[in-house]
N, CA, C and O atoms as a Maestro MAE file, in Angstrom:
{
 s_m_m2io_version
 :::
 2.0.0
}

f_m_ct {
 s_m_title
 :::
 protein
 m_atom[260] {
  # First column is atom index #
  i_m_mmod_type
  r_m_x_coord
  r_m_y_coord
  r_m_z_coord
  i_m_residue_number
  s_m_chain_name
  s_m_pdb_residue_name
  s_m_pdb_atom_name
  i_m_atomic_number
  :::
  1 25 6.328 7.655 -6.157 1 A "UNK " " N  " 7
  2 3 5.421 7.722 -7.293 1 A "UNK " " CA " 6
  3 2 4.475 6.506 -7.281 1 A "UNK " " C  " 6
  4 15 3.283 6.632 -7.564 1 A "UNK " " O  " 8
  5 25 5.019 5.349 -6.956 2 A "UNK " " N  " 7
  6 3 4.185 4.142 -6.918 2 A "UNK " " CA " 6
  7 2 3.098 4.263 -5.849 2 A "UNK " " C  " 6
  8 15 1.991 3.755 -6.026 2 A "UNK " " O  " 8
  9 25 3.411 4.925 -4.761 3 A "UNK " " N  " 7
  10 3 2.419 5.121 -3.700 3 A "UNK " " CA " 6
  11 2 1.262 5.979 -4.199 3 A "UNK " " C  " 6
  12 15 0.104 5.676 -3.914 3 A "UNK " " O  " 8
  13 25 1.553 7.026 -4.927 4 A "UNK " " N  " 7
  14 3 0.518 7.915 -5.459 4 A "UNK " " CA " 6
  15 2 -0.379 7.165 -6.447 4 A "UNK " " C  " 6
  16 15 -1.602 7.301 -6.412 4 A "UNK " " O  " 8
  17 25 0.232 6.384 -7.316 5 A "UNK " " N  " 7
  18 3 -0.545 5.602 -8.291 5 A "UNK " " CA " 6
  19 2 -1.426 4.589 -7.563 5 A "UNK " " C  " 6
  20 15 -2.593 4.419 -7.915 5 A "UNK " " O  " 8
  21 25 -0.884 3.926 -6.564 6 A "UNK " " N  " 7
  22 3 -1.649 2.924 -5.824 6 A "UNK " " CA " 6
  23 2 -2.827 3.564 -5.095 6 A "UNK " " C  " 6
  24 15 -3.930 3.017 -5.099 6 A "UNK " " O  " 8
  25 25 -2.603 4.707 -4.474 7 A "UNK " " N  " 7
  26 3 -3.703 5.391 -3.793 7 A "UNK " " CA " 6
  27 2 -4.776 5.816 -4.789 7 A "UNK " " C  " 6
  28 15 -5.966 5.752 -4.482 7 A "UNK " " O  " 8
  29 25 -4.366 6.246 -5.968 8 A "UNK " " N  " 7
  30 3 -5.333 6.610 -7.003 8 A "UNK " " CA " 6
  31 2 -6.148 5.400 -7.437 8 A "UNK " " C  " 6
  32 15 -7.356 5.515 -7.645 8 A "UNK " " O  " 8
  33 25 -5.510 4.245 -7.578 9 A "UNK " " N  " 7
  34 3 -6.226 3.015 -7.965 9 A "UNK " " CA " 6
  35 2 -7.201 2.600 -6.863 9 A "UNK " " C  " 6
  36 15 -8.316 2.166 -7.150 9 A "UNK " " O  " 8
  37 25 -6.783 2.732 -5.609 10 A "UNK " " N  " 7
  38 3 -7.676 2.379 -4.502 10 A "UNK " " CA " 6
  39 2 -8.910 3.270 -4.516 10 A "UNK " " C  " 6
  40 15 -10.031 2.788 -4.355 10 A "UNK " " O  " 8
  41 25 -8.706 4.562 -4.707 11 A "UNK " " N  " 7
  42 3 -9.817 5.512 -4.655 11 A "UNK " " CA " 6
  43 2 -10.721 5.393 -5.881 11 A "UNK " " C  " 6
  44 15 -11.945 5.371 -5.748 11 A "UNK " " O  " 8
  45 25 -10.130 5.315 -7.066 12 A "UNK " " N  " 7
  46 3 -10.948 5.346 -8.281 12 A "UNK " " CA " 6
  47 2 -11.534 3.994 -8.654 12 A "UNK " " C  " 6
  48 15 -12.693 3.907 -9.059 12 A "UNK " " O  " 8
  49 25 -10.745 2.952 -8.521 13 A "UNK " " N  " 7
  50 3 -11.213 1.624 -8.966 13 A "UNK " " CA " 6
  51 2 -11.604 0.697 -7.827 13 A "UNK " " C  " 6
  52 15 -12.201 -0.357 -8.046 13 A "UNK " " O  " 8
  53 25 -11.263 1.102 -6.608 14 A "UNK " " N  " 7
  54 3 -11.536 0.279 -5.416 14 A "UNK " " CA " 6
  55 2 -10.942 -1.126 -5.563 14 A "UNK " " C  " 6
  56 15 -11.582 -2.128 -5.243 14 A "UNK " " O  " 8
  57 25 -9.710 -1.169 -6.052 15 A "UNK " " N  " 7
  58 3 -9.015 -2.429 -6.336 15 A "UNK " " CA " 6
  59 2 -8.013 -2.742 -5.225 15 A "UNK " " C  " 6
  60 15 -6.882 -2.256 -5.235 15 A "UNK " " O  " 8
  61 25 -8.449 -3.560 -4.271 16 A "UNK " " N  " 7
  62 3 -7.597 -3.918 -3.140 16 A "UNK " " CA " 6
  63 2 -6.479 -4.861 -3.588 16 A "UNK " " C  " 6
  64 15 -5.372 -4.794 -3.054 16 A "UNK " " O  " 8
  65 25 -6.744 -5.718 -4.538 17 A "UNK " " N  " 7
  66 3 -5.727 -6.670 -5.000 17 A "UNK " " CA " 6
  67 2 -4.508 -5.943 -5.554 17 A "UNK " " C  " 6
  68 15 -3.377 -6.359 -5.303 17 A "UNK " " O  " 8
  69 25 -4.716 -4.877 -6.296 18 A "UNK " " N  " 7
  70 3 -3.595 -4.093 -6.832 18 A "UNK " " CA " 6
  71 2 -2.744 -3.541 -5.695 18 A "UNK " " C  " 6
  72 15 -1.515 -3.563 -5.763 18 A "UNK " " O  " 8
  73 25 -3.395 -3.052 -4.664 19 A "UNK " " N  " 7
  74 3 -2.644 -2.489 -3.543 19 A "UNK " " CA " 6
  75 2 -1.854 -3.560 -2.804 19 A "UNK " " C  " 6
  76 15 -0.755 -3.294 -2.319 19 A "UNK " " O  " 8
  77 25 -2.397 -4.758 -2.715 20 A "UNK " " N  " 7
  78 3 -1.673 -5.839 -2.036 20 A "UNK " " CA " 6
  79 2 -0.448 -6.286 -2.831 20 A "UNK " " C  " 6
  80 15 0.541 -6.727 -2.246 20 A "UNK " " O  " 8
  81 25 -0.505 -6.178 -4.142 21 A "UNK " " N  " 7
  82 3 0.657 -6.490 -4.969 21 A "UNK " " CA " 6
  83 2 1.778 -5.503 -4.673 21 A "UNK " " C  " 6
  84 15 2.940 -5.898 -4.577 21 A "UNK " " O  " 8
  85 25 1.448 -4.242 -4.529 22 A "UNK " " N  " 7
  86 3 2.476 -3.256 -4.214 22 A "UNK " " CA " 6
  87 2 3.028 -3.467 -2.810 22 A "UNK " " C  " 6
  88 15 4.224 -3.286 -2.581 22 A "UNK " " O  " 8
  89 25 2.166 -3.850 -1.867 23 A "UNK " " N  " 7
  90 3 2.655 -4.173 -0.519 23 A "UNK " " CA " 6
  91 2 3.652 -5.317 -0.594 23 A "UNK " " C  " 6
  92 15 4.700 -5.278 0.049 23 A "UNK " " O  " 8
  93 25 3.328 -6.325 -1.370 24 A "UNK " " N  " 7
  94 3 4.221 -7.470 -1.549 24 A "UNK " " CA " 6
  95 2 5.567 -7.015 -2.128 24 A "UNK " " C  " 6
  96 15 6.620 -7.452 -1.665 24 A "UNK " " O  " 8
  97 25 5.533 -6.151 -3.126 25 A "UNK " " N  " 7
  98 3 6.764 -5.636 -3.727 25 A "UNK " " CA " 6
  99 2 7.571 -4.831 -2.711 25 A "UNK " " C  " 6
  100 15 8.795 -4.954 -2.659 25 A "UNK " " O  " 8
  101 25 6.909 -4.019 -1.912 26 A "UNK " " N  " 7
  102 3 7.623 -3.230 -0.908 26 A "UNK " " CA " 6
  103 2 8.248 -4.106 0.172 26 A "UNK " " C  " 6
  104 15 9.330 -3.797 0.670 26 A "UNK " " O  " 8
  105 25 7.580 -5.189 0.536 27 A "UNK " " N  " 7
  106 3 8.166 -6.130 1.490 27 A "UNK " " CA " 6
  107 2 9.427 -6.761 0.891 27 A "UNK " " C  " 6
  108 15 10.425 -6.942 1.589 27 A "UNK " " O  " 8
  109 25 9.380 -7.092 -0.388 28 A "UNK " " N  " 7
  110 3 10.563 -7.629 -1.063 28 A "UNK " " CA " 6
  111 2 11.700 -6.621 -1.093 28 A "UNK " " C  " 6
  112 15 12.859 -6.980 -0.885 28 A "UNK " " O  " 8
  113 25 11.376 -5.375 -1.349 29 A "UNK " " N  " 7
  114 3 12.397 -4.332 -1.336 29 A "UNK " " CA " 6
  115 2 12.992 -4.196 0.060 29 A "UNK " " C  " 6
  116 15 14.206 -4.055 0.213 29 A "UNK " " O  " 8
  117 25 12.145 -4.238 1.063 30 A "UNK " " N  " 7
  118 3 12.643 -4.152 2.441 30 A "UNK " " CA " 6
  119 2 13.599 -5.293 2.766 30 A "UNK " " C  " 6
  120 15 14.624 -5.081 3.414 30 A "UNK " " O  " 8
  121 25 13.273 -6.486 2.325 31 A "UNK " " N  " 7
  122 3 14.122 -7.634 2.651 31 A "UNK " " CA " 6
  123 2 15.458 -7.594 1.908 31 A "UNK " " C  " 6
  124 15 16.486 -7.987 2.460 31 A "UNK " " O  " 8
  125 25 15.447 -7.127 0.678 32 A "UNK " " N  " 7
  126 3 16.688 -7.062 -0.107 32 A "UNK " " CA " 6
  127 2 17.557 -5.864 0.261 32 A "UNK " " C  " 6
  128 15 18.775 -5.910 0.093 32 A "UNK " " O  " 8
  129 25 16.950 -4.806 0.755 33 A "UNK " " N  " 7
  130 3 17.692 -3.588 1.085 33 A "UNK " " CA " 6
  131 2 17.755 -3.367 2.600 33 A "UNK " " C  " 6
  132 15 17.775 -2.225 3.058 33 A "UNK " " O  " 8
  133 25 17.786 -4.439 3.365 34 A "UNK " " N  " 7
  134 3 17.712 -4.338 4.812 34 A "UNK " " CA " 6
  135 2 18.873 -3.568 5.442 34 A "UNK " " C  " 6
  136 15 18.749 -3.091 6.570 34 A "UNK " " O  " 8
  137 25 19.983 -3.440 4.743 35 A "UNK " " N  " 7
  138 3 21.116 -2.690 5.300 35 A "UNK " " CA " 6
  139 2 20.921 -1.185 5.189 35 A "UNK " " C  " 6
  140 15 21.629 -0.433 5.859 35 A "UNK " " O  " 8
  141 25 20.002 -0.729 4.380 36 A "UNK " " N  " 7
  142 3 19.739 0.703 4.206 36 A "UNK " " CA " 6
  143 2 18.482 1.083 4.983 36 A "UNK " " C  " 6
  144 15 17.365 0.795 4.555 36 A "UNK " " O  " 8
  145 25 18.676 1.724 6.116 37 A "UNK " " N  " 7
  146 3 17.546 2.078 6.970 37 A "UNK " " CA " 6
  147 2 16.590 3.062 6.305 37 A "UNK " " C  " 6
  148 15 15.390 3.037 6.582 37 A "UNK " " O  " 8
  149 25 17.096 3.915 5.444 38 A "UNK " " N  " 7
  150 3 16.241 4.878 4.746 38 A "UNK " " CA " 6
  151 2 15.263 4.158 3.827 38 A "UNK " " C  " 6
  152 15 14.080 4.495 3.784 38 A "UNK " " O  " 8
  153 25 15.758 3.171 3.094 39 A "UNK " " N  " 7
  154 3 14.899 2.409 2.182 39 A "UNK " " CA " 6
  155 2 13.877 1.607 2.972 39 A "UNK " " C  " 6
  156 15 12.703 1.560 2.606 39 A "UNK " " O  " 8
  157 25 14.318 0.979 4.053 40 A "UNK " " N  " 7
  158 3 13.413 0.167 4.876 40 A "UNK " " CA " 6
  159 2 12.322 1.044 5.487 40 A "UNK " " C  " 6
  160 15 11.148 0.672 5.474 40 A "UNK " " O  " 8
  161 25 12.698 2.194 6.016 41 A "UNK " " N  " 7
  162 3 11.708 3.081 6.627 41 A "UNK " " CA " 6
  163 2 10.722 3.611 5.586 41 A "UNK " " C  " 6
  164 15 9.518 3.660 5.839 41 A "UNK " " O  " 8
  165 25 11.219 3.999 4.442 42 A "UNK " " N  " 7
  166 3 10.349 4.506 3.381 42 A "UNK " " CA " 6
  167 2 9.367 3.436 2.919 42 A "UNK " " C  " 6
  168 15 8.185 3.719 2.727 42 A "UNK " " O  " 8
  169 25 9.846 2.219 2.741 43 A "UNK " " N  " 7
  170 3 8.969 1.123 2.329 43 A "UNK " " CA " 6
  171 2 7.935 0.811 3.408 43 A "UNK " " C  " 6
  172 15 6.773 0.551 3.098 43 A "UNK " " O  " 8
  173 25 8.350 0.836 4.664 44 A "UNK " " N  " 7
  174 3 7.424 0.547 5.763 44 A "UNK " " CA " 6
  175 2 6.330 1.601 5.852 44 A "UNK " " C  " 6
  176 15 5.166 1.269 6.077 44 A "UNK " " O  " 8
  177 25 6.690 2.856 5.679 45 A "UNK " " N  " 7
  178 3 5.692 3.928 5.698 45 A "UNK " " CA " 6
  179 2 4.733 3.762 4.514 45 A "UNK " " C  " 6
  180 15 3.524 3.940 4.663 45 A "UNK " " O  " 8
  181 25 5.268 3.424 3.353 46 A "UNK " " N  " 7
  182 3 4.424 3.183 2.182 46 A "UNK " " CA " 6
  183 2 3.448 2.045 2.409 46 A "UNK " " C  " 6
  184 15 2.274 2.139 2.051 46 A "UNK " " O  " 8
  185 25 3.938 0.972 3.004 47 A "UNK " " N  " 7
  186 3 3.069 -0.170 3.310 47 A "UNK " " CA " 6
  187 2 1.952 0.250 4.256 47 A "UNK " " C  " 6
  188 15 0.789 -0.093 4.041 47 A "UNK " " O  " 8
  189 25 2.301 0.987 5.295 48 A "UNK " " N  " 7
  190 3 1.289 1.416 6.263 48 A "UNK " " CA " 6
  191 2 0.226 2.291 5.602 48 A "UNK " " C  " 6
  192 15 -0.967 2.110 5.846 48 A "UNK " " O  " 8
  193 25 0.649 3.227 4.775 49 A "UNK " " N  " 7
  194 3 -0.300 4.122 4.104 49 A "UNK " " CA " 6
  195 2 -1.228 3.330 3.179 49 A "UNK " " C  " 6
  196 15 -2.436 3.569 3.155 49 A "UNK " " O  " 8
  197 25 -0.664 2.395 2.423 50 A "UNK " " N  " 7
  198 3 -1.465 1.602 1.497 50 A "UNK " " CA " 6
  199 2 -2.470 0.732 2.248 50 A "UNK " " C  " 6
  200 15 -3.635 0.652 1.861 50 A "UNK " " O  " 8
  201 25 -2.021 0.082 3.321 51 A "UNK " " N  " 7
  202 3 -2.932 -0.785 4.072 51 A "UNK " " CA " 6
  203 2 -4.042 0.008 4.743 51 A "UNK " " C  " 6
  204 15 -5.186 -0.446 4.797 51 A "UNK " " O  " 8
  205 25 -3.714 1.188 5.255 52 A "UNK " " N  " 7
  206 3 -4.744 2.031 5.867 52 A "UNK " " CA " 6
  207 2 -5.756 2.481 4.812 52 A "UNK " " C  " 6
  208 15 -6.962 2.452 5.057 52 A "UNK " " O  " 8
  209 25 -5.273 2.892 3.651 53 A "UNK " " N  " 7
  210 3 -6.182 3.327 2.582 53 A "UNK " " CA " 6
  211 2 -7.065 2.180 2.102 53 A "UNK " " C  " 6
  212 15 -8.262 2.368 1.889 53 A "UNK " " O  " 8
  213 25 -6.488 1.005 1.933 54 A "UNK " " N  " 7
  214 3 -7.267 -0.153 1.475 54 A "UNK " " CA " 6
  215 2 -8.299 -0.555 2.523 54 A "UNK " " C  " 6
  216 15 -9.444 -0.854 2.183 54 A "UNK " " O  " 8
  217 25 -7.904 -0.565 3.788 55 A "UNK " " N  " 7
  218 3 -8.842 -0.930 4.853 55 A "UNK " " CA " 6
  219 2 -9.971 0.093 4.948 55 A "UNK " " C  " 6
  220 15 -11.130 -0.275 5.141 55 A "UNK " " O  " 8
  221 25 -9.641 1.357 4.814 56 A "UNK " " N  " 7
  222 3 -10.656 2.407 4.852 56 A "UNK " " CA " 6
  223 2 -11.646 2.246 3.705 56 A "UNK " " C  " 6
  224 15 -12.850 2.424 3.886 56 A "UNK " " O  " 8
  225 25 -11.139 1.912 2.536 57 A "UNK " " N  " 7
  226 3 -12.001 1.719 1.379 57 A "UNK " " CA " 6
  227 2 -12.923 0.510 1.584 57 A "UNK " " C  " 6
  228 15 -14.115 0.582 1.285 57 A "UNK " " O  " 8
  229 25 -12.384 -0.577 2.083 58 A "UNK " " N  " 7
  230 3 -13.193 -1.785 2.302 58 A "UNK " " CA " 6
  231 2 -14.252 -1.529 3.368 58 A "UNK " " C  " 6
  232 15 -15.416 -1.882 3.182 58 A "UNK " " O  " 8
  233 25 -13.863 -0.925 4.471 59 A "UNK " " N  " 7
  234 3 -14.813 -0.649 5.554 59 A "UNK " " CA " 6
  235 2 -15.879 0.335 5.084 59 A "UNK " " C  " 6
  236 15 -17.061 0.164 5.385 59 A "UNK " " O  " 8
  237 25 -15.464 1.364 4.347 60 A "UNK " " N  " 7
  238 3 -16.420 2.345 3.822 60 A "UNK " " CA " 6
  239 2 -17.423 1.728 2.871 60 A "UNK " " C  " 6
  240 15 -18.604 2.071 2.906 60 A "UNK " " O  " 8
  241 25 -16.967 0.820 2.019 61 A "UNK " " N  " 7
  242 3 -17.893 0.194 1.070 61 A "UNK " " CA " 6
  243 2 -18.838 -0.772 1.780 61 A "UNK " " C  " 6
  244 15 -19.980 -0.945 1.354 61 A "UNK " " O  " 8
  245 25 -18.376 -1.397 2.848 62 A "UNK " " N  " 7
  246 3 -19.256 -2.298 3.606 62 A "UNK " " CA " 6
  247 2 -20.324 -1.531 4.368 62 A "UNK " " C  " 6
  248 15 -21.456 -1.995 4.499 62 A "UNK " " O  " 8
  249 25 -19.959 -0.351 4.871 63 A "UNK " " N  " 7
  250 3 -20.923 0.444 5.612 63 A "UNK " " CA " 6
  251 2 -22.006 1.015 4.720 63 A "UNK " " C  " 6
  252 15 -23.126 1.253 5.173 63 A "UNK " " O  " 8
  253 25 -21.675 1.242 3.429 64 A "UNK " " N  " 7
  254 3 -22.652 1.786 2.487 64 A "UNK " " CA " 6
  255 2 -23.714 0.763 2.106 64 A "UNK " " C  " 6
  256 15 -24.791 1.130 1.637 64 A "UNK " " O  " 8
  257 25 -23.418 -0.507 2.303 65 A "UNK " " N  " 7
  258 3 -24.365 -1.560 1.898 65 A "UNK " " CA " 6
  259 2 -25.442 -1.744 2.891 65 A "UNK " " C  " 6
  260 15 -26.318 -2.589 2.702 65 A "UNK " " O  " 8
  :::
 }
 m_bond[259] {
  # First column is bond index #
  i_m_from
  i_m_to
  i_m_order
  :::
  1 1 2 1
  2 2 3 1
  3 3 4 2
  4 3 5 1
  5 5 6 1
  6 6 7 1
  7 7 8 2
  8 7 9 1
  9 9 10 1
  10 10 11 1
  11 11 12 2
  12 11 13 1
  13 13 14 1
  14 14 15 1
  15 15 16 2
  16 15 17 1
  17 17 18 1
  18 18 19 1
  19 19 20 2
  20 19 21 1
  21 21 22 1
  22 22 23 1
  23 23 24 2
  24 23 25 1
  25 25 26 1
  26 26 27 1
  27 27 28 2
  28 27 29 1
  29 29 30 1
  30 30 31 1
  31 31 32 2
  32 31 33 1
  33 33 34 1
  34 34 35 1
  35 35 36 2
  36 35 37 1
  37 37 38 1
  38 38 39 1
  39 39 40 2
  40 39 41 1
  41 41 42 1
  42 42 43 1
  43 43 44 2
  44 43 45 1
  45 45 46 1
  46 46 47 1
  47 47 48 2
  48 47 49 1
  49 49 50 1
  50 50 51 1
  51 51 52 2
  52 51 53 1
  53 53 54 1
  54 54 55 1
  55 55 56 2
  56 55 57 1
  57 57 58 1
  58 58 59 1
  59 59 60 2
  60 59 61 1
  61 61 62 1
  62 62 63 1
  63 63 64 2
  64 63 65 1
  65 65 66 1
  66 66 67 1
  67 67 68 2
  68 67 69 1
  69 69 70 1
  70 70 71 1
  71 71 72 2
  72 71 73 1
  73 73 74 1
  74 74 75 1
  75 75 76 2
  76 75 77 1
  77 77 78 1
  78 78 79 1
  79 79 80 2
  80 79 81 1
  81 81 82 1
  82 82 83 1
  83 83 84 2
  84 83 85 1
  85 85 86 1
  86 86 87 1
  87 87 88 2
  88 87 89 1
  89 89 90 1
  90 90 91 1
  91 91 92 2
  92 91 93 1
  93 93 94 1
  94 94 95 1
  95 95 96 2
  96 95 97 1
  97 97 98 1
  98 98 99 1
  99 99 100 2
  100 99 101 1
  101 101 102 1
  102 102 103 1
  103 103 104 2
  104 103 105 1
  105 105 106 1
  106 106 107 1
  107 107 108 2
  108 107 109 1
  109 109 110 1
  110 110 111 1
  111 111 112 2
  112 111 113 1
  113 113 114 1
  114 114 115 1
  115 115 116 2
  116 115 117 1
  117 117 118 1
  118 118 119 1
  119 119 120 2
  120 119 121 1
  121 121 122 1
  122 122 123 1
  123 123 124 2
  124 123 125 1
  125 125 126 1
  126 126 127 1
  127 127 128 2
  128 127 129 1
  129 129 130 1
  130 130 131 1
  131 131 132 2
  132 131 133 1
  133 133 134 1
  134 134 135 1
  135 135 136 2
  136 135 137 1
  137 137 138 1
  138 138 139 1
  139 139 140 2
  140 139 141 1
  141 141 142 1
  142 142 143 1
  143 143 144 2
  144 143 145 1
  145 145 146 1
  146 146 147 1
  147 147 148 2
  148 147 149 1
  149 149 150 1
  150 150 151 1
  151 151 152 2
  152 151 153 1
  153 153 154 1
  154 154 155 1
  155 155 156 2
  156 155 157 1
  157 157 158 1
  158 158 159 1
  159 159 160 2
  160 159 161 1
  161 161 162 1
  162 162 163 1
  163 163 164 2
  164 163 165 1
  165 165 166 1
  166 166 167 1
  167 167 168 2
  168 167 169 1
  169 169 170 1
  170 170 171 1
  171 171 172 2
  172 171 173 1
  173 173 174 1
  174 174 175 1
  175 175 176 2
  176 175 177 1
  177 177 178 1
  178 178 179 1
  179 179 180 2
  180 179 181 1
  181 181 182 1
  182 182 183 1
  183 183 184 2
  184 183 185 1
  185 185 186 1
  186 186 187 1
  187 187 188 2
  188 187 189 1
  189 189 190 1
  190 190 191 1
  191 191 192 2
  192 191 193 1
  193 193 194 1
  194 194 195 1
  195 195 196 2
  196 195 197 1
  197 197 198 1
  198 198 199 1
  199 199 200 2
  200 199 201 1
  201 201 202 1
  202 202 203 1
  203 203 204 2
  204 203 205 1
  205 205 206 1
  206 206 207 1
  207 207 208 2
  208 207 209 1
  209 209 210 1
  210 210 211 1
  211 211 212 2
  212 211 213 1
  213 213 214 1
  214 214 215 1
  215 215 216 2
  216 215 217 1
  217 217 218 1
  218 218 219 1
  219 219 220 2
  220 219 221 1
  221 221 222 1
  222 222 223 1
  223 223 224 2
  224 223 225 1
  225 225 226 1
  226 226 227 1
  227 227 228 2
  228 227 229 1
  229 229 230 1
  230 230 231 1
  231 231 232 2
  232 231 233 1
  233 233 234 1
  234 234 235 1
  235 235 236 2
  236 235 237 1
  237 237 238 1
  238 238 239 1
  239 239 240 2
  240 239 241 1
  241 241 242 1
  242 242 243 1
  243 243 244 2
  244 243 245 1
  245 245 246 1
  246 246 247 1
  247 247 248 2
  248 247 249 1
  249 249 250 1
  250 250 251 1
  251 251 252 2
  252 251 253 1
  253 253 254 1
  254 254 255 1
  255 255 256 2
  256 255 257 1
  257 257 258 1
  258 258 259 1
  259 259 260 2
  :::
 }
}
């Protein structure tokens, strides 16, 4: 659910800082739940999706200028 909200914020508000806060939280979850491979994999996939979306938004906005 947090991933969906973050992607919506990236698309609608173009707020990269918000997405980086969620990446930070997911890294913390990964470090605390390192014994559970399912949690680590899910968090890693979420991080990748968020970073790709944020980078795409930043690059897209730079190209429009």
